N, C-alpha and C positions, 0 to 999 in steps of 0.2 A: 516659274520659281515656286517652290513649295510654300504653302502658307500654314502648315500645321507641323506639329512635332512628329517626328518619325519613330518615336519610341513606343512600342507596343509589346510589352513583356509576354502577353498571352499568345500573340501571333508569331512574333520573331524574337524569342528570348535571347538567342545568341547575339544577334545584331544589337538589341537594346542594351544588354549588359556590356557589350564591347564599347558602345558609345559612352556609357556611364563610367566605366573603368578607365577609358581613354581620357575622359575629362578629369577624373579624380587624379590620375597619374600626372597629367599636365599641370594641374593646380599644385600638386605636391612638389613638382620640380620647380615651378615658379616660386613657391614659398622658400625653397632652399636657395635658389638663386638670388632672391631679393634680400634674404636675411644677411645682416652685416655682422656675423659672428666671428669673422676672420678665421674660421676653421678651414675654409676652402680658399684656394687662390682665386684671383680675379678671373683667370681663364676658365676654371671649373664653374664658377658662378655664372659667367656668360654662357657657357655651354648648357647649364641647367636651364637658364632662361630661354635660350633659343629652342631647345628641345621642348620645354614646357609650352611655349607659344605654339609650336608645331602641333603638339598633342591636343591642346585645347582647340586650336583652329580646326583641326581635322574632325574632332568630336562635334564641334558646332556645325561644321559643314554636313556631317552625316546625320546629325540630329534634326537640323532645321532646313537645309537647302537641298540635300540629296533627294532625288526623285525616283530612285529605284535603279535596278540594273546591277552591275557588279561593283564590288568595293573590295579594298585590300584590308586584310586583318594582319596587323603587325604584332606578332606575339612578343617581339622584342620591346614593344611598348609597355609591357608589364614587367619584363625583366629589368630594363634599364632604370626605371624609377626605384626599384628595390635596391639595385646596385648603388645608385646615387645616394639614396637615403643611408645605406650602410656606410658608404664612403664618407658622408657628411658626419655621422656620429663617431666613426673611427677617428677622423681628423680632429673632431672636437675633443674627444677623450685624450688623444695624444697631446693636444695643445694644453689640456689641463694638467696632465701628468708630467709634462716637461718642466724642468726647474725654471723658475722665473729668473730673468736676467738680473744680475746684481745691479743695484741702483748706482748711478754714477755719483762719485763723491762730489760734494759741492766745494769748489775751491774757496778757501778763506783768504781774505786779503792779508798779505804779509806786511807787518809794520816794521819799518827799519829800527833796529836796536841801536841805542846811542852808544858810540864808541867810547870806551873808558879812557880817560886822559890820565897819563902818569902824574903822580903827585909832584914830582920834582921838575916836571917839564915847565918851561917858561914860554910865554908867547914869543913869537919871532921878533916883534918890534923891540922888546926889552933886551933880548940877546944881542940884537944888532946895535943898540945904544951902548951897551957895555963894551963891545968890541972897539968902539971909537975912542 
């Protein structure tokens, strides 16, 4: 297992920059996934986090564990974070420009209105006594 950092910008600048940019891309995607801005759906946030962990993990592997030989350069590793950052800010802008939902009206308790009694109406008991 390697016990040193594999980054040497003078000897292997392409490899070193690749590892640094891979790490930065992964951290950016993790930050977007962790943010709770509600601009992105839960699915997109999970995707950002999974891809971010993958990028950071591969960067750490190449930077600290890799002992030479061949490695894979994923050029999509630089395109995907840019697309995801653009998608994040687009979704956030669309969310801000969308009209806010109208607040729900608060129901007010209805108090029963007293029924008006006619002036010439007599209670039932008095009318019954007169009939007798």
